[in-house]
DRENTORKOL-3810 file (N, C-alpha, C; in nm, 4 decimals):
REM DRENTORKOL-3810
@n.u->-1.1955; n.v->1.2560; n.w->-1.1547; ca.u->-1.1689; ca.v->1.1191; ca.w->-1.0856; c.u->-1.1657; c.v->1.0181; c.w->-1.2169
@n.u->-1.0360; n.v->0.9509; n.w->-1.2146; ca.u->-1.0154; ca.v->0.8552; ca.w->-1.3269; c.u->-1.0689; c.v->0.7193; c.w->-1.3006
@n.u->-1.1729; n.v->0.6580; n.w->-1.3883; ca.u->-1.2312; ca.v->0.5353; ca.w->-1.3523; c.u->-1.1506; c.v->0.4358; c.w->-1.4522
@n.u->-1.1510; n.v->0.3219; n.w->-1.3916; ca.u->-1.0811; ca.v->0.2019; ca.w->-1.4733; c.u->-1.1896; c.v->0.1552; c.w->-1.5867
@n.u->-1.1472; n.v->0.0902; n.w->-1.6794; ca.u->-1.2220; ca.v->0.0340; ca.w->-1.7785; c.u->-1.3503; c.v->-0.0281; c.w->-1.7135
@n.u->-1.3399; n.v->-0.1214; n.w->-1.6354; ca.u->-1.4399; ca.v->-0.1927; ca.w->-1.5583; c.u->-1.5556; c.v->-0.0843; c.w->-1.4937
@n.u->-1.4938; n.v->0.0128; n.w->-1.4425; ca.u->-1.5812; ca.v->0.1080; ca.w->-1.3815; c.u->-1.6570; c.v->0.1990; c.w->-1.4796
@n.u->-1.5844; n.v->0.2090; n.w->-1.5924; ca.u->-1.6564; ca.v->0.3035; ca.w->-1.7094; c.u->-1.7831; c.v->0.1994; c.w->-1.7523
@n.u->-1.7487; n.v->0.0849; n.w->-1.7779; ca.u->-1.8500; ca.v->-0.0130; ca.w->-1.8226; c.u->-1.9911; c.v->-0.0146; c.w->-1.7050
@n.u->-1.9562; n.v->-0.0109; n.w->-1.5780; ca.u->-2.0297; ca.v->0.0073; ca.w->-1.4803; c.u->-2.1385; c.v->0.1200; c.w->-1.4847
@n.u->-2.0528; n.v->0.2387; n.w->-1.5270; ca.u->-2.1335; ca.v->0.3696; ca.w->-1.5244; c.u->-2.1994; c.v->0.3933; c.w->-1.6438
@n.u->-2.1685; n.v->0.3087; n.w->-1.7525; ca.u->-2.2475; ca.v->0.3010; ca.w->-1.9036; c.u->-2.3555; c.v->0.2334; c.w->-1.8577
@n.u->-2.3607; n.v->0.1313; n.w->-1.7831; ca.u->-2.4837; ca.v->0.0379; ca.w->-1.7551; c.u->-2.5857; c.v->0.1275; c.w->-1.6830
@n.u->-2.5339; n.v->0.1819; n.w->-1.5500; ca.u->-2.5890; ca.v->0.2904; ca.w->-1.4833; c.u->-2.6890; c.v->0.4059; c.w->-1.5619
@n.u->-2.6085; n.v->0.4579; n.w->-1.6707; ca.u->-2.6568; ca.v->0.5518; ca.w->-1.7480; c.u->-2.7653; c.v->0.4897; c.w->-1.8592
@n.u->-2.7900; n.v->0.3663; n.w->-1.8803; ca.u->-2.8775; ca.v->0.2846; ca.w->-1.9491; c.u->-2.8292; c.v->0.2232; c.w->-2.0645
@n.u->-2.6969; n.v->0.2275; n.w->-2.0811; ca.u->-2.6375; ca.v->0.1521; ca.w->-2.2063; c.u->-2.6609; c.v->0.0004; c.w->-2.1725
@n.u->-2.6832; n.v->-0.0859; n.w->-2.2602; ca.u->-2.6893; ca.v->-0.2059; ca.w->-2.2661; c.u->-2.5891; c.v->-0.2951; c.w->-2.3341
@n.u->-2.5705; n.v->-0.4162; n.w->-2.2796; ca.u->-2.4591; ca.v->-0.4890; ca.w->-2.3721; c.u->-2.5182; c.v->-0.6251; c.w->-2.4056
@n.u->-2.5919; n.v->-0.6045; n.w->-2.5056; ca.u->-2.6774; ca.v->-0.7326; ca.w->-2.5533; c.u->-2.5945; c.v->-0.7951; c.w->-2.6819
@n.u->-2.5449; n.v->-0.7055; n.w->-2.7725; ca.u->-2.4586; ca.v->-0.7612; ca.w->-2.8836; c.u->-2.2911; c.v->-0.7658; c.w->-2.8569
@n.u->-2.2430; n.v->-0.6951; n.w->-2.7582; ca.u->-2.1215; ca.v->-0.7359; ca.w->-2.6955; c.u->-2.1093; c.v->-0.7149; c.w->-2.5631
@n.u->-2.0602; n.v->-0.8389; n.w->-2.5267; ca.u->-2.0542; ca.v->-0.8619; ca.w->-2.3636; c.u->-1.9609; c.v->-0.7545; c.w->-2.3154
@n.u->-1.9710; n.v->-0.7349; n.w->-2.1939; ca.u->-1.9031; ca.v->-0.6380; ca.w->-2.1071; c.u->-1.7440; c.v->-0.6546; c.w->-2.1187
@n.u->-1.7040; n.v->-0.7873; n.w->-2.1252; ca.u->-1.5619; ca.v->-0.8120; ca.w->-2.1178; c.u->-1.5133; c.v->-0.7659; c.w->-2.2636
@n.u->-1.5837; n.v->-0.8020; n.w->-2.3548; ca.u->-1.5327; ca.v->-0.7458; ca.w->-2.4936; c.u->-1.5370; c.v->-0.5825; c.w->-2.4928
@n.u->-1.6430; n.v->-0.5303; n.w->-2.4402; ca.u->-1.6538; ca.v->-0.3738; ca.w->-2.4299; c.u->-1.5346; c.v->-0.3257; c.w->-2.3647
@n.u->-1.4934; n.v->-0.4052; n.w->-2.2522; ca.u->-1.3543; ca.v->-0.3582; ca.w->-2.1865; c.u->-1.2575; c.v->-0.3362; c.w->-2.2838
@n.u->-1.2278; n.v->-0.4397; n.w->-2.3655; ca.u->-1.1159; ca.v->-0.4637; ca.w->-2.4499; c.u->-1.1393; c.v->-0.3432; c.w->-2.5535
@n.u->-1.2628; n.v->-0.3180; n.w->-2.5983; ca.u->-1.2743; ca.v->-0.2037; ca.w->-2.7045; c.u->-1.2285; c.v->-0.0888; c.w->-2.6427
@n.u->-1.2859; n.v->-0.0645; n.w->-2.5250; ca.u->-1.2221; ca.v->0.0844; ca.w->-2.4556; c.u->-1.0718; c.v->0.0761; c.w->-2.4490
@n.u->-1.0331; n.v->-0.0167; n.w->-2.4008; ca.u->-0.8792; ca.v->-0.0184; ca.w->-2.3688; c.u->-0.7877; c.v->-0.0239; c.w->-2.5086
@n.u->-0.8318; n.v->-0.0805; n.w->-2.6210; ca.u->-0.7597; ca.v->-0.0737; ca.w->-2.7348; c.u->-0.8067; c.v->-0.0168; c.w->-2.8654
@n.u->-0.9506; n.v->0.0063; n.w->-2.8781; ca.u->-0.9911; ca.v->0.0263; ca.w->-3.0058; c.u->-1.0632; c.v->0.1829; c.w->-2.9887
@n.u->-1.1345; n.v->0.2198; n.w->-2.8999; ca.u->-1.1909; ca.v->0.3525; ca.w->-2.8891; c.u->-1.1746; c.v->0.3970; c.w->-2.7383
@n.u->-1.2516; n.v->0.5049; n.w->-2.7238; ca.u->-1.2482; ca.v->0.5651; ca.w->-2.5885; c.u->-1.3805; c.v->0.6297; c.w->-2.5485
@n.u->-1.3956; n.v->0.6191; n.w->-2.4167; ca.u->-1.5254; ca.v->0.6350; ca.w->-2.3625; c.u->-1.5830; c.v->0.7685; c.w->-2.3725
@n.u->-1.5036; n.v->0.9026; n.w->-2.3975; ca.u->-1.5743; ca.v->1.0063; ca.w->-2.4135; c.u->-1.6375; c.v->1.0154; c.w->-2.5576
@n.u->-1.5575; n.v->0.9504; n.w->-2.6453; ca.u->-1.6154; ca.v->0.9504; ca.w->-2.7940; c.u->-1.7427; c.v->0.8795; c.w->-2.8009
@n.u->-1.7584; n.v->0.7696; n.w->-2.7443; ca.u->-1.8716; ca.v->0.6584; ca.w->-2.7292; c.u->-1.9946; c.v->0.7429; c.w->-2.6620
@n.u->-1.9509; n.v->0.8041; n.w->-2.5456; ca.u->-2.0393; ca.v->0.8626; ca.w->-2.4794; c.u->-2.1152; c.v->0.9903; c.w->-2.5454
@n.u->-2.0285; n.v->1.0634; n.w->-2.6245; ca.u->-2.1124; ca.v->1.1758; ca.w->-2.7014; c.u->-2.2192; c.v->1.1235; c.w->-2.7730
@n.u->-2.1958; n.v->1.0000; n.w->-2.8308; ca.u->-2.3239; ca.v->0.9764; ca.w->-2.9215; c.u->-2.4461; c.v->0.9306; c.w->-2.8538
@n.u->-2.4374; n.v->0.9061; n.w->-2.7037; ca.u->-2.5314; ca.v->0.8664; ca.w->-2.6349; c.u->-2.6299; c.v->0.9729; c.w->-2.6291
@n.u->-2.5919; n.v->1.1075; n.w->-2.6571; ca.u->-2.6996; ca.v->1.2153; ca.w->-2.6646; c.u->-2.8040; c.v->1.2035; c.w->-2.7558
@n.u->-2.7800; n.v->1.1236; n.w->-2.8645; ca.u->-2.8601; ca.v->1.0912; ca.w->-2.9862; c.u->-3.0032; c.v->1.0132; c.w->-2.9337
@n.u->-2.9814; n.v->0.9549; n.w->-2.8080; ca.u->-3.0942; ca.v->0.8596; ca.w->-2.7779; c.u->-3.1703; c.v->0.9192; c.w->-2.6763
@n.u->-3.2976; n.v->0.8945; n.w->-2.6621; ca.u->-3.3890; ca.v->0.9401; ca.w->-2.5713; c.u->-3.3593; c.v->0.9112; c.w->-2.4216
@n.u->-3.3943; n.v->1.0148; n.w->-2.3439; ca.u->-3.3739; ca.v->0.9960; ca.w->-2.1781; c.u->-3.4919; c.v->0.9733; c.w->-2.1155
@n.u->-3.4843; n.v->0.8883; n.w->-2.0040; ca.u->-3.6033; ca.v->0.8988; ca.w->-1.9076; c.u->-3.5323; c.v->0.9238; c.w->-1.7659
@n.u->-3.6175; n.v->1.0030; n.w->-1.6989; ca.u->-3.5903; ca.v->1.0254; ca.w->-1.5637; c.u->-3.6561; c.v->0.9136; c.w->-1.4531
@n.u->-3.5482; n.v->0.8396; n.w->-1.3714; ca.u->-3.5877; ca.v->0.7526; ca.w->-1.2866; c.u->-3.5349; c.v->0.7915; c.w->-1.1443
@n.u->-3.6179; n.v->0.7122; n.w->-1.0679; ca.u->-3.5585; ca.v->0.7474; ca.w->-0.9267; c.u->-3.4554; c.v->0.6104; c.w->-0.8967
@n.u->-3.3469; n.v->0.6716; n.w->-0.8363; ca.u->-3.2571; ca.v->0.5645; ca.w->-0.8098; c.u->-3.1924; c.v->0.6098; c.w->-0.6670
@n.u->-3.2036; n.v->0.5191; n.w->-0.5614; ca.u->-3.1598; ca.v->0.5453; ca.w->-0.4264; c.u->-3.2172; c.v->0.7055; c.w->-0.3706
@n.u->-3.3391; n.v->0.7067; n.w->-0.3955; ca.u->-3.3886; ca.v->0.8490; ca.w->-0.3671; c.u->-3.3604; c.v->0.9790; c.w->-0.4347
@n.u->-3.2858; n.v->0.9529; n.w->-0.5531; ca.u->-3.2857; ca.v->1.0820; ca.w->-0.6199; c.u->-3.3016; c.v->1.0316; c.w->-0.7797
@n.u->-3.3303; n.v->1.1427; n.w->-0.8251; ca.u->-3.3865; ca.v->1.1257; ca.w->-0.9769; c.u->-3.2677; c.v->1.1468; c.w->-1.0718
@n.u->-3.2471; n.v->1.0630; n.w->-1.1611; ca.u->-3.1412; ca.v->1.0443; ca.w->-1.2561; c.u->-3.1772; c.v->1.0110; c.w->-1.3813
@n.u->-3.1155; n.v->1.0550; n.w->-1.4834; ca.u->-3.1579; ca.v->1.0370; ca.w->-1.6190; c.u->-3.0885; c.v->0.9195; c.w->-1.6733
@n.u->-3.1440; n.v->0.8216; n.w->-1.7526; ca.u->-3.1074; ca.v->0.7103; ca.w->-1.8015; c.u->-3.1492; c.v->0.7056; c.w->-1.9483
@n.u->-3.0411; n.v->0.6633; n.w->-2.0488; ca.u->-3.0621; ca.v->0.6627; ca.w->-2.1698; c.u->-3.1595; c.v->0.5441; c.w->-2.2098
@n.u->-3.2356; n.v->0.5336; n.w->-2.3136; ca.u->-3.3285; ca.v->0.4402; ca.w->-2.3517; c.u->-3.2984; c.v->0.3842; c.w->-2.4785
@n.u->-3.2888; n.v->0.2544; n.w->-2.4941; ca.u->-3.2807; ca.v->0.1871; ca.w->-2.5932; c.u->-3.1327; c.v->0.2091; c.w->-2.7012
@n.u->-3.0250; n.v->0.2070; n.w->-2.6091; ca.u->-2.8954; ca.v->0.2098; ca.w->-2.6505; c.u->-2.8148; c.v->0.1128; c.w->-2.6219
@n.u->-2.7448; n.v->0.0474; n.w->-2.7149; ca.u->-2.6873; ca.v->-0.0913; ca.w->-2.6851; c.u->-2.5339; c.v->-0.0499; c.w->-2.7229
@n.u->-2.4325; n.v->-0.0890; n.w->-2.6498; ca.u->-2.2930; ca.v->-0.0645; ca.w->-2.6765; c.u->-2.2672; c.v->-0.0698; c.w->-2.8406
@n.u->-2.3072; n.v->-0.1770; n.w->-2.8762; ca.u->-2.2840; ca.v->-0.2019; ca.w->-3.0168; c.u->-2.3431; c.v->-0.1012; c.w->-3.1131
@n.u->-2.4302; n.v->-0.0082; n.w->-3.0896; ca.u->-2.4823; ca.v->0.0983; ca.w->-3.1488; c.u->-2.3987; c.v->0.2103; c.w->-3.1451
@n.u->-2.3342; n.v->0.2455; n.w->-3.0365; ca.u->-2.2220; ca.v->0.3312; ca.w->-3.0037; c.u->-2.1092; c.v->0.3075; c.w->-3.0810
@n.u->-2.0655; n.v->0.1762; n.w->-3.1070; ca.u->-1.9643; ca.v->0.1596; ca.w->-3.1790; c.u->-1.9667; c.v->0.1797; c.w->-3.3291
@n.u->-2.1026; n.v->0.1415; n.w->-3.3686; ca.u->-2.1211; ca.v->0.1368; ca.w->-3.4939; c.u->-2.1359; c.v->0.2960; c.w->-3.5521
@n.u->-2.1855; n.v->0.3783; n.w->-3.4618; ca.u->-2.1727; ca.v->0.5406; ca.w->-3.4751; c.u->-2.0258; c.v->0.5935; c.w->-3.4885
@n.u->-1.9464; n.v->0.5295; n.w->-3.3999; ca.u->-1.8188; ca.v->0.5693; ca.w->-3.4119; c.u->-1.7313; c.v->0.5434; c.w->-3.5359
@n.u->-1.7829; n.v->0.4077; n.w->-3.5871; ca.u->-1.7308; ca.v->0.3730; ca.w->-3.7080; c.u->-1.7741; c.v->0.4552; c.w->-3.8384
@n.u->-1.9002; n.v->0.5078; n.w->-3.8285; ca.u->-1.9561; ca.v->0.5869; ca.w->-3.9380; c.u->-1.8946; c.v->0.7226; c.w->-3.9425
@n.u->-1.8493; n.v->0.7609; n.w->-3.8147; ca.u->-1.8085; ca.v->0.8901; ca.w->-3.7948; c.u->-1.6753; c.v->0.8825; c.w->-3.8470
@n.u->-1.5941; n.v->0.7802; n.w->-3.8398; ca.u->-1.4537; ca.v->0.7767; ca.w->-3.8742; c.u->-1.4429; c.v->0.7447; c.w->-4.0260
@n.u->-1.5458; n.v->0.6925; n.w->-4.0938; ca.u->-1.5597; ca.v->0.6784; ca.w->-4.2445; c.u->-1.5909; c.v->0.7868; c.w->-4.2899
@n.u->-1.6795; n.v->0.8748; n.w->-4.2522; ca.u->-1.7296; ca.v->0.9977; ca.w->-4.2900; c.u->-1.5780; c.v->1.0941; c.w->-4.2937
@n.u->-1.5224; n.v->1.0898; n.w->-4.1859; ca.u->-1.3891; ca.v->1.1694; ca.w->-4.1542; c.u->-1.2975; c.v->1.1513; c.w->-4.2908
@n.u->-1.2884; n.v->1.0323; n.w->-4.3073; ca.u->-1.1927; ca.v->0.9792; ca.w->-4.4264; c.u->-1.2375; c.v->1.0338; c.w->-4.5524
@n.u->-1.3591; n.v->1.0217; n.w->-4.5673; ca.u->-1.4364; ca.v->1.0827; ca.w->-4.6966; c.u->-1.4162; c.v->1.2033; c.w->-4.7013
@n.u->-1.4175; n.v->1.3002; n.w->-4.6006; ca.u->-1.3941; ca.v->1.4294; ca.w->-4.6005; c.u->-1.2575; c.v->1.4709; c.w->-4.6295
@n.u->-1.1570; n.v->1.4128; n.w->-4.5559; ca.u->-1.0292; ca.v->1.4261; ca.w->-4.5746; c.u->-0.9686; c.v->1.3976; c.w->-4.7124
@n.u->-1.0178; n.v->1.2994; n.w->-4.7894; ca.u->-1.0030; ca.v->1.2801; ca.w->-4.9225; c.u->-1.0463; c.v->1.3911; c.w->-5.0007
@n.u->-1.1836; n.v->1.4310; n.w->-4.9768; ca.u->-1.2217; ca.v->1.5424; ca.w->-5.0451; c.u->-1.1312; c.v->1.6875; c.w->-5.0379
@n.u->-1.0822; n.v->1.7106; n.w->-4.9161; ca.u->-0.9944; ca.v->1.8167; ca.w->-4.8805; c.u->-0.8661; c.v->1.8171; c.w->-4.9828
@n.u->-0.8122; n.v->1.6831; n.w->-4.9762; ca.u->-0.6793; ca.v->1.6627; ca.w->-5.0350; c.u->-0.6902; c.v->1.7027; c.w->-5.1962
@n.u->-0.8149; n.v->1.6365; n.w->-5.2408; ca.u->-0.8394; ca.v->1.6459; ca.w->-5.3642; c.u->-0.8630; c.v->1.8035; c.w->-5.4120
@n.u->-0.9450; n.v->1.8675; n.w->-5.3328; ca.u->-0.9530; ca.v->2.0152; ca.w->-5.3419; c.u->-0.8228; c.v->2.1116; c.w->-5.3365
@n.u->-0.7424; n.v->2.0750; n.w->-5.2286; ca.u->-0.6093; ca.v->2.1367; ca.w->-5.2213; c.u->-0.5361; c.v->2.1070; c.w->-5.3490
@n.u->-0.5288; n.v->1.9762; n.w->-5.3952; ca.u->-0.4432; ca.v->1.9444; ca.w->-5.5113; c.u->-0.5037; c.v->2.0378; c.w->-5.6551
@n.u->-0.6198; n.v->2.0323; n.w->-5.6420; ca.u->-0.6652; ca.v->2.1185; ca.w->-5.7844; c.u->-0.6476; c.v->2.2770; c.w->-5.7473
@n.u->-0.6490; n.v->2.3312; n.w->-5.6279; ca.u->-0.6256; ca.v->2.4684; ca.w->-5.6095; c.u->-0.4659; c.v->2.4785; c.w->-5.6408
@n.u->-0.3868; n.v->2.4019; n.w->-5.6088; ca.u->-0.2439; ca.v->2.4222; ca.w->-5.6356; c.u->-0.2246; c.v->2.4048; c.w->-5.7908
@n.u->-0.2799; n.v->2.3128; n.w->-5.8660; ca.u->-0.2860; ca.v->2.3050; ca.w->-5.9858; c.u->-0.3140; c.v->2.4327; c.w->-6.0734
@n.u->-0.4274; n.v->2.5010; n.w->-6.0229; ca.u->-0.4721; ca.v->2.6254; ca.w->-6.0681; c.u->-0.3626; c.v->2.7337; c.w->-6.0670
@n.u->-0.3115; n.v->2.7387; n.w->-5.9386; ca.u->-0.2166; ca.v->2.8361; ca.w->-5.9148; c.u->-0.1085; c.v->2.7967; c.w->-6.0054
@n.u->-0.0196; n.v->2.7062; n.w->-6.0058; ca.u->0.0876; ca.v->2.6467; ca.w->-6.0955; c.u->0.0488; c.v->2.6929; c.w->-6.2436
@n.u->-0.0825; n.v->2.6483; n.w->-6.2938; ca.u->-0.0973; ca.v->2.6744; ca.w->-6.4098; c.u->-0.1075; c.v->2.8343; c.w->-6.4594
@n.u->-0.1792; n.v->2.9164; n.w->-6.3649; ca.u->-0.1765; ca.v->3.0518; ca.w->-6.3895; c.u->-0.0289; c.v->3.1327; c.w->-6.3841
@n.u->0.0451; n.v->3.0681; n.w->-6.2902; ca.u->0.1918; ca.v->3.1211; ca.w->-6.2785; c.u->0.2625; c.v->3.1000; c.w->-6.4042
@n.u->0.2449; n.v->2.9668; n.w->-6.4479; ca.u->0.3235; ca.v->2.9347; ca.w->-6.5745; c.u->0.2728; c.v->2.9983; c.w->-6.7006
@n.u->0.1595; n.v->3.0216; n.w->-6.7004; ca.u->0.0977; ca.v->3.0765; ca.w->-6.8121; c.u->0.1041; c.v->3.2528; c.w->-6.8152
@n.u->0.1416; n.v->3.3024; n.w->-6.7162; ca.u->0.1702; ca.v->3.4448; ca.w->-6.7055; c.u->0.2934; c.v->3.4972; c.w->-6.7834
@n.u->0.3047; n.v->3.6063; n.w->-6.8590; ca.u->0.4277; ca.v->3.6446; ca.w->-6.9267; c.u->0.5001; c.v->3.7227; c.w->-6.8512
@n.u->0.4548; n.v->3.7571; n.w->-6.7171; ca.u->0.5386; ca.v->3.8323; ca.w->-6.6352; c.u->0.6331; c.v->3.7769; c.w->-6.5857
@n.u->0.7582; n.v->3.7965; n.w->-6.5718; ca.u->0.8871; ca.v->3.7322; ca.w->-6.5010; c.u->0.8993; c.v->3.7815; c.w->-6.3573
@n.u->0.8235; n.v->3.8424; n.w->-6.3078; ca.u->0.8509; ca.v->3.9052; ca.w->-6.1605; c.u->0.7677; c.v->3.8257; c.w->-6.0712
@n.u->0.8226; n.v->3.7241; n.w->-6.0116; ca.u->0.7773; ca.v->3.6060; ca.w->-5.9099; c.u->0.6797; c.v->3.6883; c.w->-5.7961
@n.u->0.7488; n.v->3.8033; n.w->-5.7641; ca.u->0.6854; ca.v->3.8833; ca.w->-5.6314; c.u->0.5519; c.v->3.9217; c.w->-5.6901
@n.u->0.5522; n.v->4.0034; n.w->-5.8000; ca.u->0.3922; ca.v->4.0468; ca.w->-5.8519; c.u->0.3156; c.v->3.9240; c.w->-5.8564
@n.u->0.3448; n.v->3.8066; n.w->-5.9103; ca.u->0.2703; ca.v->3.6962; ca.w->-5.9062; c.u->0.2068; c.v->3.6585; c.w->-5.7704
@n.u->0.2751; n.v->3.6416; n.w->-5.6958; ca.u->0.2512; ca.v->3.6432; ca.w->-5.5312; c.u->0.1593; c.v->3.7117; c.w->-5.4897
@n.u->0.1862; n.v->3.8445; n.w->-5.5118; ca.u->0.0938; ca.v->3.9723; ca.w->-5.4577; c.u->-0.0278; c.v->3.9468; c.w->-5.5370
@n.u->-0.0539; n.v->3.9221; n.w->-5.6522; ca.u->-0.1570; ca.v->3.9006; ca.w->-5.7309; c.u->-0.2414; c.v->3.7977; c.w->-5.6722
@n.u->-0.1694; n.v->3.6961; n.w->-5.6513; ca.u->-0.2357; ca.v->3.5749; ca.w->-5.5592; c.u->-0.3014; c.v->3.6074; c.w->-5.4299
@n.u->-0.2296; n.v->3.6970; n.w->-5.3525; ca.u->-0.2813; ca.v->3.7213; ca.w->-5.2211; c.u->-0.3999; c.v->3.8056; c.w->-5.2233
@n.u->-0.4059; n.v->3.9061; n.w->-5.3408; ca.u->-0.5038; ca.v->4.0070; ca.w->-5.3426; c.u->-0.6314; c.v->3.9006; c.w->-5.3950
@n.u->-0.5984; n.v->3.8242; n.w->-5.4678; ca.u->-0.7218; ca.v->3.7379; ca.w->-5.5168; c.u->-0.7849; c.v->3.6784; c.w->-5.3893
@n.u->-0.6855; n.v->3.6116; n.w->-5.3187; ca.u->-0.7505; ca.v->3.5561; ca.w->-5.1980; c.u->-0.8210; c.v->3.6504; c.w->-5.0975
@n.u->-0.7746; n.v->3.7565; n.w->-5.0880; ca.u->-0.8381; ca.v->3.8638; ca.w->-4.9875; c.u->-0.9544; c.v->3.9107; c.w->-5.0540
@n.u->-0.9763; n.v->3.9143; n.w->-5.1699; ca.u->-1.0895; ca.v->3.9442; ca.w->-5.2609; c.u->-1.1912; c.v->3.8400; c.w->-5.2416
@n.u->-1.1554; n.v->3.7126; n.w->-5.2456; ca.u->-1.2494; ca.v->3.6293; ca.w->-5.2431; c.u->-1.2914; c.v->3.5899; c.w->-5.1003
@n.u->-1.2182; n.v->3.6177; n.w->-5.0045; ca.u->-1.2537; ca.v->3.5969; ca.w->-4.8629; c.u->-1.3471; c.v->3.6956; c.w->-4.8096
@n.u->-1.3302; n.v->3.8369; n.w->-4.8678; ca.u->-1.4021; ca.v->3.9503; ca.w->-4.8011; c.u->-1.5144; c.v->3.9716; c.w->-4.9072
@n.u->-1.5057; n.v->3.9251; n.w->-5.0292; ca.u->-1.6276; ca.v->3.9541; ca.w->-5.1170; c.u->-1.6106; c.v->4.0957; c.w->-5.1724
@n.u->-1.5065; n.v->4.1590; n.w->-5.1670; ca.u->-1.4784; ca.v->4.2989; ca.w->-5.2084; c.u->-1.4248; c.v->4.3025; c.w->-5.3429
END
C-alpha cells in the first residue's frame, strides 16, 4: 500500500522516530524533495529497539532516534559514495595508463597478440593460476 508523505511521518513516529530537530512539516518536504523513506528507514536498524504493548499487541519501537540523525547518516553515506567513486575513477585511469604504456612499449606490431596477452594476464590475475 502506498502511503502519503504525511502517513510516512505518522508511521515513523509510530516506530519510535522523534522530530525534535526537524519538525514534521520540514520532514515531509525532505521526503518529498531530498530523500526517500526506504533509505532513511534502513538506517533505523542501527538503533536499539524496545518491545511495547500497543492496542493489545506487542510492537517494536526504535529508541533514541531522531529524524535528523537519519538525515545525517544519509548524508555520510552519500559523501562516502562520492569518495569511493573518485577512488574507482582514479584506479580505472591508472590501469588504462598502464595498459597503454605497455602496448606502446611493446615492439610487437600485432595488436591482436597484445590484446590476447592482456586477456591472459587478466585471467591469470582473477584465477591466481
